[in-house]
Each structure stands twice: as structure tokens, then as C-alpha cells.
ZAMAR-660823 format. One record per residue (C-alpha): residue in one letter; chain; y, x, z. Coordinates in Angstrom, 2 decimals. Example, Ala and Ser with C-alpha at 12.3 -4.5 7.8 and 13.67 -1.06 7.14 Angstrom:
<nodes>
   residuo   cadena         y         x         z
         A        A     -4.50     12.30      7.80
         S        A     -1.06     13.67      7.14
</nodes>
This chain:
<nodes>
   residuo   cadena         y         x         z
         M        A    -26.78     75.26     13.68
         T        A    -30.32     76.35     12.96
         I        A    -31.26     79.73     14.41
         N        A    -33.76     81.51     12.19
         T        A    -32.83     85.19     12.50
         K        A    -31.47     87.72     14.98
         E        A    -28.18     87.56     13.08
         D        A    -28.01     83.78     13.60
         L        A    -28.64     84.31     17.31
         N        A    -26.11     87.13     17.62
         A        A    -23.47     84.99     15.93
         L        A    -23.76     82.54     18.84
         T        A    -23.40     85.13     21.63
         G        A    -21.31     83.76     24.48
         T        A    -21.75     80.12     23.50
         P        A    -23.70     77.33     25.24
         E        A    -25.96     77.18     22.17
         Y        A    -26.87     80.83     22.67
         D        A    -27.66     80.23     26.34
         R        A    -29.83     77.19     25.53
         F        A    -31.71     79.07     22.84
         M        A    -32.38     81.97     25.21
         V        A    -33.82     79.50     27.74
         S        A    -36.13     78.20     25.00
         L        A    -37.16     81.73     24.08
         R        A    -37.89     82.44     27.76
         G        A    -40.36     79.52     27.58
         S        A    -42.27     81.33     24.85
         L        A    -43.02     84.41     26.98
         F        A    -46.43     83.05     28.02
         N        A    -49.31     81.30     26.25
         I        A    -50.94     78.96     28.74
         Y        A    -54.52     77.88     28.16
         K        A    -57.74     77.06     29.96
         E        A    -60.76     79.31     29.56
         D        A    -64.06     79.02     31.42
         N        A    -62.57     76.30     33.64
         E        A    -59.64     78.52     34.70
         W        A    -55.98     78.31     33.70
         I        A    -54.60     81.53     32.23
         A        A    -51.05     82.59     31.35
         D        A    -51.10     85.45     28.85
         E        A    -47.94     87.29     27.90
         S        A    -46.73     86.52     24.40
         N        A    -43.99     88.36     22.53
         A        A    -44.46     86.83     19.07
         V        A    -41.46     84.50     19.16
         I        A    -39.00     86.83     20.88
         E        A    -39.89     89.74     18.60
         R        A    -38.98     87.54     15.64
         F        A    -35.42     87.66     17.00
         G        A    -35.49     91.41     17.73
         L        A    -35.79     90.88     21.48
         T        A    -38.11     92.38     24.09
         R        A    -39.32     91.18     27.48
         A        A    -36.63     93.40     29.05
         D        A    -34.03     90.98     27.60
         F        A    -35.45     88.27     29.89
         E        A    -35.73     90.16     33.21
         P        A    -36.59     89.01     35.78
         I        A    -39.60     87.20     34.33
         E        A    -41.36     84.70     36.59
         Q        A    -45.01     83.78     36.14
         P        A    -45.30     80.14     35.01
         V        A    -46.65     77.47     37.34
         L        A    -50.28     76.83     36.45
         P        A    -52.53     73.98     37.48
         I        A    -54.51     74.86     40.58
         N        A    -57.50     77.20     40.07
         E        A    -59.42     77.09     43.32
         T        A    -63.05     77.42     44.25
         A        A    -64.84     74.65     46.11
         E        A    -64.88     76.83     49.24
         K        A    -61.10     77.26     49.24
         I        A    -60.60     73.57     48.62
         A        A    -62.90     72.60     51.48
         A        A    -60.91     74.80     53.87
         R        A    -57.74     72.71     53.52
         S        A    -57.08     69.12     54.53
         K        A    -57.74     66.49     51.92
         S        A    -54.22     65.00     52.02
         V        A    -52.53     68.39     51.58
         I        A    -54.80     69.21     48.67
         N        A    -54.19     65.80     47.10
         K        A    -50.41     66.35     47.28
         D        A    -50.75     69.89     45.90
         L        A    -52.91     68.68     43.03
         K        A    -50.50     65.87     42.20
         R        A    -47.47     68.19     42.34
         A        A    -49.18     70.75     40.08
         R        A    -50.22     67.97     37.66
         D        A    -46.73     66.47     37.55
         Q        A    -45.05     69.87     37.06
         A        A    -47.44     70.76     34.27
         L        A    -46.97     67.40     32.51
         A        A    -43.19     67.68     32.80
         A        A    -43.31     71.11     31.15
         L        A    -45.41     70.19     28.10
         S        A    -44.00     71.64     24.90
         H        A    -45.08     72.51     21.39
         T        A    -43.84     75.41     19.28
         L        A    -43.15     74.48     15.68
         P        A    -44.07     76.90     12.87
         N        A    -40.45     78.14     12.71
         G        A    -40.39     78.91     16.46
         D        A    -38.43     75.81     17.52
         I        A    -39.78     74.21     20.70
         V        A    -40.17     70.44     21.07
         Q        A    -41.06     68.70     24.29
         V        A    -44.31     66.73     24.20
         R        A    -44.24     65.25     27.68
         P        A    -45.79     61.82     28.20
         T        A    -42.27     60.34     28.21
         D        A    -41.66     61.80     24.73
         M        A    -44.71     60.20     23.10
         P        A    -43.12     56.79     22.35
         N        A    -40.31     58.55     20.44
         F        A    -42.87     60.45     18.37
         S        A    -44.88     57.27     17.73
         I        A    -41.84     55.42     16.41
         A        A    -40.75     58.34     14.23
         I        A    -44.27     58.82     12.82
         A        A    -44.59     55.09     12.14
         N        A    -41.36     55.25     10.10
         G        A    -43.13     57.81      7.91
         R        A    -40.18     60.00      7.01
         P        A    -38.59     63.22      8.29
         K        A    -36.16     62.83     11.16
         D        A    -33.59     64.99     12.93
         W        A    -35.20     65.90     16.26
         V        A    -33.61     67.09     19.50
         L        A    -35.38     70.21     20.75
         S        A    -36.11     71.31     24.31
         D        A    -32.90     73.41     24.29
         N        A    -30.89     70.35     23.10
         S        A    -30.28     71.84     19.68
         V        A    -31.33     69.81     16.65
         H        A    -34.18     70.55     14.27
         E        A    -33.04     68.96     11.06
         Q        A    -35.56     66.81      9.23
         L        A    -38.65     67.36     11.34
         K        A    -41.54     66.48      9.03
         V        A    -44.02     63.74      9.90
         T        A    -46.87     66.29      9.74
         E        A    -45.01     68.49     12.25
         M        A    -44.55     65.46     14.52
         Q        A    -48.25     64.65     14.24
         E        A    -49.18     68.25     15.09
         A        A    -46.83     68.21     18.09
         V        A    -48.32     64.93     19.34
         A        A    -51.89     66.22     18.92
         D        A    -51.01     69.42     20.79
         G        A    -49.25     67.46     23.55
         I        A    -52.23     65.15     23.94
         A        A    -54.64     68.10     24.11
         Q        A    -52.48     69.85     26.71
         G        A    -52.11     66.62     28.69
         E        A    -55.85     65.97     28.62
         A        A    -56.52     69.47     29.93
         I        A    -54.01     68.95     32.76
         W        A    -55.49     65.56     33.67
         Q        A    -59.01     67.03     33.55
         A        A    -57.97     69.82     35.93
         Y        A    -56.42     67.21     38.22
         T        A    -59.55     65.03     38.06
         D        A    -61.81     68.01     38.71
         G        A    -59.68     68.91     41.73
         L        A    -59.94     65.38     43.11
         K        A    -63.71     65.35     42.58
         A        A    -63.97     68.57     44.55
         L        A    -62.41     66.92     47.62
</nodes>
């Protein structure tokens, strides 16, 4: 079932589909981006408000894990091996969490492991049913939507790898 309205969501109350969708909506509570060489997580209510929800519906809300933002002085104060492990863990967590929000609010995963699936689907050149991050199905995901998701995933991945590389250079 496609969930487009608060009524659609309310109709699923008490079902596994409802729970999965709420997990996906929880993932939309922050916009994560890099500005002036620092990772920022800004609160975002755009998607949840579309379904008549507020942040109170998702309490407690945890801040998302961001790639490491440390000054050269802080980095120098810790051992190189510990920092290397921390950087790698932050990189891997960030890559494993890559997602893209479609225009209708559906969330697709755009992790590195998802890219071959997108490539095959795009190469076929026709819309395809696509499993979303909450394991629901977006029916007939358009090729242009797939291409946008891939471009967004690549941009996010490049930013994560750049932060990781910058961290290693600072060692």
C-alpha cells in the first residue's frame, strides 16, 4: 500500500507497515549536510508535517551520527590508531545510512551496496517497483527518480569519503 496522506497512515495503525513507515519518517527529522568544512544536522519537519505529525510523535529524538568534525589540535591529542579506527567507524556508519528522499516523501537507500541495483534498473530504461528503506514498495519508480537518487547518493558518498580523507591527512 502506498502511504500518501495522514488518512493512509492512520489506516495502518497497529500494523508492521505502520511501524516501518514511522521508522522511515523518523529518518527525515534531520537534514544532514556539510557547510564550511563542518557536518551539520538541522531539524526538518517538512516530511512529518505532511502526515500531520510533530516531533513530539517521535520522542525521544536522538541526534544523528555525523562524520567527525575535529580541529587539528584535537586530532593531534589522540593516538593515531584510535583516530584511524574512529574515522573508519564514522565513515562506515555514514555510508551505511545513505538515503534519498523521493519527491513524494518515500525514502530509498543509496548505500554503495545499492548502486549496482540502480545501475541495472537504469540501464533497463523503464520504471520499476522499488523496495524502500522501510521495506514497503514504491510502485513504478521512474528512471529519472532513480538517476536523481544515484546522483544524490554519489554526492553524499563523496562528501563522506572527503571527510574521511581529510581526517586521515590530519593525522
